[in-house]
C-alpha positions as CSV (number, residue, x, y, z in Angstrom):
1,M,-57.6,41.3,-136.1
2,S,-55.8,38.7,-133.6
3,S,-55.1,35.2,-134.5
4,P,-57.1,32.2,-132.7
5,P,-55.0,31.2,-129.6
6,F,-52.6,28.0,-130.3
7,I,-52.2,29.2,-134.1
8,D,-49.1,30.2,-135.3
9,Q,-49.7,33.4,-137.1
10,A,-46.7,33.0,-139.4
11,S,-47.5,29.1,-140.9
12,G,-51.3,29.1,-139.9
13,E,-50.3,25.7,-138.0
14,L,-50.9,24.7,-134.3
15,D,-48.3,26.4,-132.1
16,L,-47.0,23.4,-130.4
17,D,-44.9,25.3,-128.1
18,Q,-47.7,27.2,-126.6
19,I,-49.8,24.2,-126.6
20,R,-47.1,22.3,-124.5
21,A,-46.7,25.4,-122.1
22,E,-50.4,25.4,-121.4
23,V,-50.6,21.6,-120.9
24,F,-47.6,21.8,-118.3
25,R,-49.2,24.4,-116.2
26,L,-52.4,22.5,-116.3
27,A,-51.2,19.2,-115.5
28,G,-49.1,20.8,-112.7
29,L,-52.5,22.0,-111.0
30,V,-54.2,18.8,-111.5
31,L,-51.1,16.9,-110.1
32,L,-50.8,19.1,-107.2
33,F,-54.3,18.6,-106.0
34,G,-54.6,15.0,-106.8
35,G,-51.3,14.3,-104.9
36,I,-52.3,16.0,-101.9
37,A,-55.8,14.1,-102.0
38,L,-53.8,10.7,-102.6
39,L,-51.6,11.6,-99.7
40,L,-54.5,12.0,-97.1
41,F,-56.1,8.9,-98.9
42,L,-53.0,7.0,-98.1
43,L,-53.2,8.2,-94.6
44,T,-56.6,6.9,-94.0
45,L,-55.4,3.6,-94.9
46,L,-52.6,3.6,-92.5
47,V,-54.9,4.7,-90.0
48,G,-57.4,2.0,-90.7
49,P,-61.4,1.7,-91.2
50,G,-63.8,2.6,-88.5
51,R,-61.8,5.4,-86.6
52,L,-63.0,8.6,-86.2
53,L,-59.7,10.1,-87.8
54,A,-59.9,7.7,-90.8
55,G,-63.4,9.4,-91.4
56,F,-62.2,12.9,-90.8
57,L,-59.1,12.4,-93.4
58,T,-61.6,10.9,-96.2
59,V,-63.7,14.3,-95.6
60,V,-60.8,16.2,-96.1
61,S,-59.3,14.5,-99.1
62,Q,-62.8,14.9,-101.0
63,F,-62.6,18.4,-99.8
64,V,-59.3,18.7,-101.2
65,L,-60.7,17.3,-104.4
66,A,-63.6,19.3,-104.8
67,V,-61.7,22.7,-104.2
68,G,-58.7,21.8,-106.6
69,T,-61.4,20.9,-109.1
70,G,-62.9,24.4,-108.6
71,I,-59.5,26.0,-108.7
72,V,-58.4,24.0,-112.0
73,L,-61.8,25.0,-113.7
74,M,-61.5,28.7,-112.7
75,Y,-57.5,28.7,-114.1
76,V,-58.9,27.4,-117.3
77,I,-61.6,30.0,-117.6
78,A,-59.3,32.7,-116.5
79,R,-56.5,31.7,-119.3
80,G,-59.0,31.2,-121.8
81,I,-60.1,34.7,-121.4
82,Q,-56.7,35.8,-121.4
83,L,-55.8,34.1,-124.6
84,A,-58.9,35.3,-126.0
85,D,-58.0,38.9,-125.4
86,E,-54.3,38.4,-126.9
């Protein structure tokens, strides 16, 4: 029988190295999509309100956030399945 994820088999304590590695991967994805959306939002502020381009950039930034959220959730689920199988 395999041990639960994030538990060190030898000591029975939390495996902080594995937790840290997973946190950095997940934070990288969140920062990637958040950074892209933030960049688009800042471009929207530079364009100015009431312009067609500002509306388009707002829609694109919301789309990036929605797709990014979906990708992060799929990553978490897929990684959880991988860890459960190990």
